[in-house]
VEXFIPA-89045 format. One record per residue (C-alpha): residue number from 0; residue in three letters; x, y, z. Coordinates in pm, 1 decimal. Example, Ala and Ser with C-alpha at 12.3 -4.5 7.8 and 13.67 -1.06 7.14 Angstrom:
2
PT   pos   code       east      north         up
PT     0    ALA     1230.0     -450.0      780.0
PT     1    SER     1367.0     -106.0      714.0
This chain:
345
PT   pos   code       east      north         up
PT     0    UNK     7916.1    11904.6     2841.2
PT     1    UNK     7914.6    11595.5     3059.0
PT     2    UNK     8186.9    11350.4     3143.2
PT     3    UNK     8167.7    11027.2     2950.2
PT     4    UNK     7947.5    10775.2     3126.4
PT     5    UNK     7825.4    11018.6     3393.7
PT     6    UNK     7610.8    11323.3     3463.5
PT     7    UNK     7742.3    11682.0     3469.4
PT     8    UNK     7668.4    11704.8     3840.8
PT     9    UNK     7863.9    11389.1     3910.4
PT    10    UNK     8160.8    11520.6     3714.2
PT    11    UNK     8156.6    11849.2     3902.7
PT    12    UNK     8127.9    11667.8     4234.3
PT    13    UNK     8425.4    11450.4     4145.3
PT    14    UNK     8633.1    11757.6     4064.3
PT    15    UNK     8527.2    11920.4     4392.9
PT    16    UNK     8615.7    11606.4     4585.6
PT    17    UNK     8959.7    11587.9     4426.4
PT    18    UNK     9018.0    11958.9     4486.7
PT    19    UNK     8912.7    11920.5     4850.0
PT    20    UNK     9146.5    11625.7     4895.2
PT    21    UNK     9434.4    11827.0     4749.8
PT    22    UNK     9358.9    12110.2     4992.7
PT    23    UNK     9367.5    11865.4     5284.1
PT    24    UNK     9702.9    11732.0     5167.8
PT    25    UNK     9836.5    12085.2     5127.5
PT    26    UNK     9715.0    12177.4     5474.7
PT    27    UNK     9873.8    11867.4     5624.5
PT    28    UNK    10202.7    11932.0     5449.0
PT    29    UNK    10210.0    12285.2     5591.6
PT    30    UNK    10135.7    12160.2     5941.2
PT    31    UNK    10389.0    11880.0     5916.2
PT    32    UNK    10676.7    12082.2     5765.3
PT    33    UNK    10986.0    11947.2     5943.8
PT    34    UNK    11198.4    12184.1     6150.3
PT    35    UNK    11568.4    12107.7     6176.0
PT    36    UNK    11735.2    12092.9     6515.3
PT    37    UNK    12086.5    11984.7     6617.1
PT    38    UNK    11929.4    11657.2     6736.2
PT    39    UNK    11714.1    11564.4     6432.7
PT    40    UNK    11417.3    11729.5     6276.3
PT    41    UNK    11079.4    11771.7     6445.5
PT    42    UNK    10788.8    11725.4     6206.7
PT    43    UNK    10500.5    11778.4     6447.6
PT    44    UNK    10320.6    12111.1     6491.8
PT    45    UNK    10459.5    12288.2     6796.6
PT    46    UNK    10203.5    12552.5     6882.6
PT    47    UNK    10278.2    12804.2     7154.0
PT    48    UNK     9988.4    12908.8     7379.3
PT    49    UNK     9972.5    13210.5     7609.3
PT    50    UNK     9792.9    13249.5     7940.2
PT    51    UNK     9555.2    13548.4     7918.9
PT    52    UNK     9693.5    13865.5     8075.5
PT    53    UNK    10014.8    13699.2     8192.6
PT    54    UNK    10369.0    13655.0     8052.3
PT    55    UNK    10324.9    13278.5     8075.4
PT    56    UNK    10346.9    13049.3     7772.8
PT    57    UNK    10296.4    12676.6     7733.1
PT    58    UNK    10313.8    12389.4     7484.0
PT    59    UNK    10067.4    12099.9     7482.0
PT    60    UNK    10191.1    11749.6     7402.9
PT    61    UNK    10002.0    11484.0     7210.0
PT    62    UNK     9780.0    11244.6     7402.1
PT    63    UNK     9920.0    10893.3     7426.0
PT    64    UNK    10243.4    10718.9     7513.8
PT    65    UNK    10576.8    10824.7     7358.4
PT    66    UNK    10643.5    10655.6     7024.2
PT    67    UNK    10782.7    10722.6     6677.9
PT    68    UNK    10449.6    10864.9     6559.1
PT    69    UNK    10434.5    11143.1     6818.9
PT    70    UNK    10817.5    11169.7     6826.7
PT    71    UNK    10807.3    11158.6     7206.6
PT    72    UNK    10600.4    11477.0     7227.1
PT    73    UNK    10344.2    11370.8     7488.2
PT    74    UNK    10402.0    11599.4     7787.1
PT    75    UNK    10339.2    11968.1     7843.4
PT    76    UNK    10595.3    12233.4     7921.8
PT    77    UNK    10603.0    12608.5     7955.7
PT    78    UNK    10789.3    12920.0     8054.4
PT    79    UNK    10748.4    13252.2     8231.6
PT    80    UNK    10908.9    13573.4     8108.4
PT    81    UNK    11024.8    13812.1     8381.7
PT    82    UNK    11218.2    14139.2     8369.2
PT    83    UNK    11535.6    13951.3     8463.3
PT    84    UNK    11502.3    13637.2     8255.1
PT    85    UNK    11301.3    13327.4     8172.3
PT    86    UNK    11189.0    13050.2     8407.3
PT    87    UNK    11106.0    12722.2     8232.9
PT    88    UNK    10888.6    12444.3     8372.6
PT    89    UNK    10968.2    12098.1     8231.9
PT    90    UNK    11184.4    12042.2     7925.8
PT    91    UNK    10981.6    11785.5     7723.1
PT    92    UNK    11071.3    11434.7     7612.0
PT    93    UNK    11363.1    11454.8     7365.9
PT    94    UNK    11659.0    11687.4     7309.5
PT    95    UNK    11499.1    11789.0     6977.0
PT    96    UNK    11176.5    11890.1     7153.0
PT    97    UNK    11373.7    12080.5     7414.5
PT    98    UNK    11545.8    12268.1     7132.8
PT    99    UNK    11209.6    12345.8     6967.6
PT   100    UNK    11093.6    12483.9     7301.2
PT   101    UNK    11406.8    12695.8     7316.8
PT   102    UNK    11329.5    12824.6     6966.3
PT   103    UNK    10978.8    12919.4     7076.8
PT   104    UNK    11119.1    13104.4     7376.8
PT   105    UNK    11348.1    13300.9     7147.6
PT   106    UNK    11047.7    13402.0     6937.1
PT   107    UNK    10908.3    13572.5     7248.9
PT   108    UNK    11218.1    13711.5     7420.8
PT   109    UNK    11596.4    13724.5     7405.3
PT   110    UNK    11627.0    13738.6     7785.3
PT   111    UNK    11850.8    13472.8     7943.3
PT   112    UNK    11700.5    13146.5     8061.3
PT   113    UNK    11782.9    13140.8     8430.6
PT   114    UNK    11598.5    12839.8     8575.8
PT   115    UNK    11442.2    12514.5     8459.3
PT   116    UNK    11205.7    12367.0     8718.6
PT   117    UNK    11143.7    11995.8     8667.6
PT   118    UNK    10812.7    11854.1     8787.7
PT   119    UNK    10957.4    11502.6     8824.6
PT   120    UNK    11233.6    11295.8     8670.7
PT   121    UNK    11040.2    11091.5     8417.1
PT   122    UNK    11179.1    11065.2     8064.8
PT   123    UNK    10897.4    11252.9     7892.1
PT   124    UNK    10970.7    11562.7     8100.6
PT   125    UNK    11352.1    11570.6     8121.9
PT   126    UNK    11528.1    11458.5     7803.1
PT   127    UNK    11487.7    11807.7     7659.5
PT   128    UNK    11719.5    11936.6     7933.7
PT   129    UNK    12011.8    11841.9     7711.4
PT   130    UNK    11917.8    12118.9     7467.5
PT   131    UNK    11907.7    12377.4     7747.9
PT   132    UNK    12237.8    12246.7     7882.3
PT   133    UNK    12407.3    12279.6     7543.0
PT   134    UNK    12233.2    12578.8     7385.4
PT   135    UNK    12094.8    12801.6     7664.0
PT   136    UNK    12393.4    12861.1     7888.5
PT   137    UNK    12319.4    12573.5     8129.2
PT   138    UNK    12045.3    12739.1     8338.3
PT   139    UNK    11995.7    12626.7     8698.0
PT   140    UNK    11791.4    12303.9     8708.8
PT   141    UNK    11564.9    12269.0     9013.6
PT   142    UNK    11397.3    11945.5     9122.9
PT   143    UNK    11294.7    11761.0     9436.5
PT   144    UNK    11549.6    11569.8     9645.3
PT   145    UNK    11404.9    11238.1     9531.9
PT   146    UNK    11518.4    11308.2     9176.0
PT   147    UNK    11867.5    11216.7     9293.2
PT   148    UNK    11752.1    10863.9     9364.0
PT   149    UNK    11669.2    10830.3     8995.8
PT   150    UNK    11949.3    11013.6     8822.5
PT   151    UNK    12223.9    11031.4     9084.5
PT   152    UNK    12437.1    11338.8     9130.5
PT   153    UNK    12579.5    11355.0     8779.6
PT   154    UNK    12567.8    11190.8     8436.7
PT   155    UNK    12799.2    10908.6     8538.8
PT   156    UNK    12604.8    10801.9     8847.4
PT   157    UNK    12250.8    10776.3     8712.6
PT   158    UNK    12045.0    10501.2     8872.7
PT   159    UNK    11953.2    10169.6     8718.7
PT   160    UNK    11596.4    10279.9     8637.9
PT   161    UNK    11727.4    10586.4     8453.0
PT   162    UNK    11970.6    10374.1     8253.6
PT   163    UNK    11702.0    10121.7     8161.6
PT   164    UNK    11461.8    10393.4     8051.6
PT   165    UNK    11728.8    10556.9     7836.8
PT   166    UNK    11798.3    10223.8     7664.0
PT   167    UNK    11424.6    10180.2     7603.0
PT   168    UNK    11383.6    10532.0     7466.3
PT   169    UNK    11684.3    10492.4     7235.7
PT   170    UNK    11496.4    10207.3     7073.6
PT   171    UNK    11142.1    10348.9     7084.1
PT   172    UNK    11229.0    10709.3     6992.8
PT   173    UNK    11527.5    10677.7     6760.8
PT   174    UNK    11656.4    10903.4     6604.5
PT   175    UNK    11523.9    11167.9     6848.3
PT   176    UNK    11683.2    10980.2     7137.2
PT   177    UNK    12011.2    10813.8     7044.0
PT   178    UNK    12356.7    10720.8     7172.8
PT   179    UNK    12440.4    11090.7     7217.4
PT   180    UNK    12141.1    11159.7     7443.1
PT   181    UNK    12232.9    11212.7     7806.1
PT   182    UNK    12049.3    11305.0     8125.2
PT   183    UNK    12104.7    11630.9     8309.0
PT   184    UNK    12108.5    11619.1     8688.2
PT   185    UNK    11949.3    11897.0     8896.7
PT   186    UNK    12173.7    12173.1     9028.4
PT   187    UNK    11945.7    12252.0     9321.7
PT   188    UNK    11713.2    12020.3     9510.8
PT   189    UNK    11471.3    12078.2     9796.8
PT   190    UNK    11272.7    11877.9    10050.7
PT   191    UNK    10929.8    12039.6    10088.6
PT   192    UNK    10916.6    12378.6     9921.7
PT   193    UNK    11151.4    12600.7     9723.9
PT   194    UNK    11071.6    12967.3     9669.8
PT   195    UNK    11261.0    13218.9     9462.2
PT   196    UNK    11194.0    13563.8     9322.5
PT   197    UNK    11278.8    13695.3     8979.9
PT   198    UNK    11178.7    14035.5     8849.2
PT   199    UNK    10854.9    14118.7     9024.8
PT   200    UNK    10734.9    13757.2     9041.4
PT   201    UNK    10750.4    13493.9     9314.7
PT   202    UNK    10787.7    13127.5     9218.1
PT   203    UNK    10674.8    12867.6     9470.9
PT   204    UNK    10779.5    12509.9     9393.2
PT   205    UNK    10607.7    12261.8     9623.2
PT   206    UNK    10657.4    11888.1     9659.8
PT   207    UNK    10333.8    11691.1     9614.0
PT   208    UNK    10470.5    11338.4     9602.7
PT   209    UNK    10523.0    11061.1     9616.3
PT   210    UNK    10215.7    11061.2     9392.0
PT   211    UNK    10245.1    10975.3     9022.4
PT   212    UNK    10621.6    10983.8     9084.8
PT   213    UNK    10836.6    11030.0     9397.3
PT   214    UNK    10941.2    11386.4     9321.4
PT   215    UNK    10613.1    11529.8     9187.3
PT   216    UNK    10631.8    11907.1     9228.5
PT   217    UNK    10402.9    12190.2     9124.6
PT   218    UNK    10505.0    12548.8     9048.8
PT   219    UNK    10285.2    12845.8     9136.8
PT   220    UNK    10358.9    13192.8     9002.5
PT   221    UNK    10214.0    13367.6     9301.0
PT   222    UNK    10131.2    13715.4     9170.4
PT   223    UNK     9980.6    13577.2     8848.2
PT   224    UNK     9776.3    13293.7     9000.7
PT   225    UNK     9911.1    13052.5     8739.1
PT   226    UNK     9991.7    12694.9     8836.4
PT   227    UNK    10198.1    12433.7     8653.8
PT   228    UNK    10088.0    12102.3     8804.3
PT   229    UNK    10311.0    11847.1     8633.1
PT   230    UNK    10171.7    11494.5     8629.6
PT   231    UNK     9970.5    11545.5     8944.9
PT   232    UNK     9701.7    11636.9     8689.2
PT   233    UNK     9622.1    11456.7     8364.4
PT   234    UNK     9351.8    11571.9     8125.5
PT   235    UNK     9222.7    11372.5     7831.5
PT   236    UNK     9458.9    11079.8     7880.3
PT   237    UNK     9467.3    10779.8     8113.5
PT   238    UNK     9717.5    10848.5     8394.8
PT   239    UNK    10012.1    10615.9     8450.1
PT   240    UNK    10001.1    10438.7     8787.3
PT   241    UNK    10185.5    10116.1     8712.3
PT   242    UNK    10503.6    10201.3     8897.6
PT   243    UNK    10634.6    10081.2     9235.2
PT   244    UNK    10687.9    10447.5     9323.5
PT   245    UNK    10326.8    10554.3     9263.5
PT   246    UNK    10135.9    10640.4     9580.6
PT   247    UNK     9769.2    10681.2     9491.5
PT   248    UNK     9658.6    10778.0     9841.6
PT   249    UNK     9915.5    11058.0     9856.8
PT   250    UNK     9821.2    11154.5     9501.1
PT   251    UNK     9457.7    11198.2     9602.1
PT   252    UNK     9566.4    11405.7     9901.6
PT   253    UNK     9761.1    11629.7     9665.3
PT   254    UNK     9461.2    11675.0     9439.4
PT   255    UNK     9246.3    11762.7     9741.6
PT   256    UNK     9507.3    12021.5     9838.9
PT   257    UNK     9495.2    12176.5     9491.3
PT   258    UNK     9117.4    12178.4     9505.1
PT   259    UNK     9120.9    12385.8     9825.0
PT   260    UNK     9417.2    12616.9     9764.8
PT   261    UNK     9365.1    12975.8     9876.0
PT   262    UNK     9373.7    13192.8     9689.1
PT   263    UNK     9250.1    12967.8     9412.5
PT   264    UNK     9479.1    12967.0     9106.3
PT   265    UNK     9309.5    13126.1     8809.8
PT   266    UNK     9482.8    12908.5     8549.7
PT   267    UNK     9626.6    12556.0     8558.5
PT   268    UNK     9859.6    12391.4     8308.0
PT   269    UNK     9866.2    12012.2     8366.7
PT   270    UNK    10145.5    11768.8     8288.8
PT   271    UNK     9933.3    11614.5     8013.8
PT   272    UNK     9623.3    11750.2     7841.8
PT   273    UNK     9463.5    12088.6     7792.1
PT   274    UNK     9506.7    12386.9     8022.2
PT   275    UNK     9210.0    12519.9     8218.2
PT   276    UNK     9090.1    12832.6     8395.5
PT   277    UNK     8878.6    12618.0     8630.0
PT   278    UNK     9070.6    12443.0     8910.6
PT   279    UNK     8789.1    12202.9     8994.4
PT   280    UNK     8739.7    12108.8     8631.6
PT   281    UNK     9114.1    12064.5     8587.1
PT   282    UNK     9152.0    11809.4     8865.1
PT   283    UNK     8818.5    11628.2     8825.5
PT   284    UNK     8926.1    11374.1     8564.3
PT   285    UNK     9240.3    11255.3     8743.0
PT   286    UNK     9068.2    11255.5     9080.5
PT   287    UNK     8766.4    11066.7     8947.3
PT   288    UNK     8978.3    10806.9     8769.8
PT   289    UNK     9196.6    10734.6     9073.5
PT   290    UNK     8896.0    10699.9     9301.4
PT   291    UNK     8714.6    10475.2     9054.6
PT   292    UNK     9004.6    10233.3     9010.0
PT   293    UNK     9063.0    10217.3     9385.9
PT   294    UNK     8693.9    10157.1     9455.3
PT   295    UNK     8649.3     9883.7     9193.5
PT   296    UNK     8974.7     9701.2     9264.4
PT   297    UNK     8932.3     9742.7     9639.2
PT   298    UNK     8587.8     9582.4     9628.3
PT   299    UNK     8725.4     9293.5     9421.8
PT   300    UNK     9011.8     9239.4     9665.9
PT   301    UNK     8777.2     9247.2     9965.8
PT   302    UNK     8555.3     8987.2     9802.0
PT   303    UNK     8848.1     8765.4     9697.8
PT   304    UNK     8764.3     8805.8     9329.4
PT   305    UNK     9056.5     8713.7     9104.2
PT   306    UNK     9206.5     9008.5     8919.3
PT   307    UNK     9133.4     8882.7     8567.9
PT   308    UNK     8768.7     8837.9     8657.3
PT   309    UNK     8751.2     9170.8     8836.3
PT   310    UNK     8908.1     9356.4     8545.2
PT   311    UNK     8680.7     9186.4     8293.5
PT   312    UNK     8366.4     9269.4     8489.3
PT   313    UNK     8454.6     9632.3     8566.0
PT   314    UNK     8273.5     9890.1     8356.9
PT   315    UNK     8552.3    10082.2     8181.7
PT   316    UNK     8320.4    10250.6     7930.7
PT   317    UNK     8396.3    10600.7     8060.7
PT   318    UNK     8766.5    10553.1     7990.3
PT   319    UNK     8812.8    10288.4     7722.0
PT   320    UNK     8813.7    10528.8     7426.5
PT   321    UNK     9073.3    10758.9     7580.8
PT   322    UNK     9438.9    10777.5     7474.0
PT   323    UNK     9672.8    10542.8     7665.3
PT   324    UNK     9384.4    10322.0     7782.8
PT   325    UNK     9520.2    10012.7     7607.7
PT   326    UNK     9876.1    10088.8     7713.8
PT   327    UNK     9812.6    10180.3     8077.6
PT   328    UNK     9472.0    10091.1     8219.3
PT   329    UNK     9515.8     9719.2     8284.8
PT   330    UNK     9855.4     9776.6     8444.8
PT   331    UNK     9709.1    10057.3     8655.5
PT   332    UNK     9424.9     9836.2     8774.1
PT   333    UNK     9657.0     9545.6     8856.1
PT   334    UNK     9893.3     9770.9     9048.4
PT   335    UNK     9604.0     9902.3     9259.6
PT   336    UNK     9450.4     9556.2     9298.6
PT   337    UNK     9774.1     9421.9     9448.6
PT   338    UNK     9800.6     9723.1     9677.2
PT   339    UNK     9443.1     9678.3     9801.2
PT   340    UNK     9485.6     9303.2     9832.6
PT   341    UNK     9788.2     9359.8    10053.7
PT   342    UNK     9570.5     9548.6    10298.6
PT   343    UNK     9518.7     9893.4    10151.1
PT   344    UNK     9142.1     9849.9    10124.9
């Protein structure tokens, strides 16, 4: 029997198409099932990844800039399970996401969370600290000295930039960031390097900035050869350079250091983008992008080419389809152009 006005095959194909569409919707609904937290529900998938042959776990954020679609989940974070407790690296971009991370930790272990190492005090890496402060026994928060210039010594003394960013996030990321969201200051800061041992593991936290941010710090788990790089490394997303604190030359020096570390880390988890078991591959995108922007904008500045013309005539084809290109690339280029024009070329 055929459907009225059509062939049997067409009718069957229509049924298959509808059935397939329903399956897609069902799959999406499973993936997007909201999870309640004390700070509002998180509807995004929150997959936990594990480093091979190591008690190291990590969560990958969505590519792009924080907004209501990605619920502020754009950065990476992770944790290391030792015999004596859990060391966390970065706390993600909202209290709700920090709580989801805490839930994931509790799926792996019930050991106490002893330390949270913060790569740098940018909003997408620190707002989740509130969840650890309120629901994980206030573990010790470790960050570079320069974090204090941003947040101050306590909640009441946070700097102007921190206050402005919190106002912006309360608008852009409501209800995940709201009037009850607060910033958590570090308990311990360091100048160049901070090393501590827990269980049978050694954690080396090293300052790499000013680079993307003043306090950029990496964390190496020495015996495991696993490195959390923070925003010194981006993968699959345009880096953010449009900040008066960004130091591209120092950033490139840091990447060169990572590229020549001995022994070479066997696994790198970047601040944004996918993890990698190849150090050179992990740093190549960020390194290549920084060098390209400096070269193109430096040549324009040397030749007294106006920025608008220089930007228009630069070949951005390698980058223009990447997340955050529209939001960040022009500002990045202008920031570097001004720096080169002022004599950096």
